[in-house]
Phi, psi and omega in degrees: 000118182299127175069000178256192179238155183235132173263130180270137176283129181229126173282125183259124173278131189248107180303132182095343178258149181289157174287142183235013179303317179303334178268357176081029176206169178252142176299317192211134176230136182240143175217099189061232182275001185267131176232130184245117187251121176301157176305124179250128177257179174278082182242154170273181183292345175270008180069034178244150178296138187285331188196161167273007181267122180304312184300319178294319177293320183291318181298314181297317179298315177296322171302319179294316177302309180305309180301322180295312185292327178292321182294332178274358176100016182239191180231168172304326178293347177279346184287127181254342183213144182213132171244124186248128178251129178235139178278351176215102185293344177290350175275001180303317180294327180294314181301312183302323176294317179296314180306319181302323179298324185278316188254354186067237178248006183263070189278146170288159164301146189207154170225143176243117188240133179275131180231159179291317179200168180228160172255138359282166177308132179097346174294133182250346184221146173215133181238123168254149182213153175234136180237151166238109186305130181087358182297328183281337186081002179273151174291154179289167186301338181275001175098340180271175181288155173294143176279357180047039170088013184292329178290123183090002180274134176239121178286000000 
């Protein structure tokens, strides 16, 4: 693209999250300052549901989203959009209260969608997220300033 810029797609490895190539997707993808986080359920490192308790699943799913955005060089405050899938929409208020613990009042744009079921069996919540590095104005978790996507940036 003449005179424009190109962001290079980078697969981000997320410490503590299972490898997903065998399932045909990446946990986290970065393109410049944009970070796309795959749907995260309340799973352990063996890709098994952590508990039949909704709150424990939801907390684990949010922790996994947090781990992914950190691995890409961002913070929870950099998350600008979130799509939440629930197998029981009556649990939406419980999730909203939990999300407040993670985000304070700085919420991303969000949708809550009721679904019949999720994979793996027993999962009650799945969270997808999009972040823009540097959007929060907070330093990245490594202590330096966010590079706002300069890695992979080509003039």
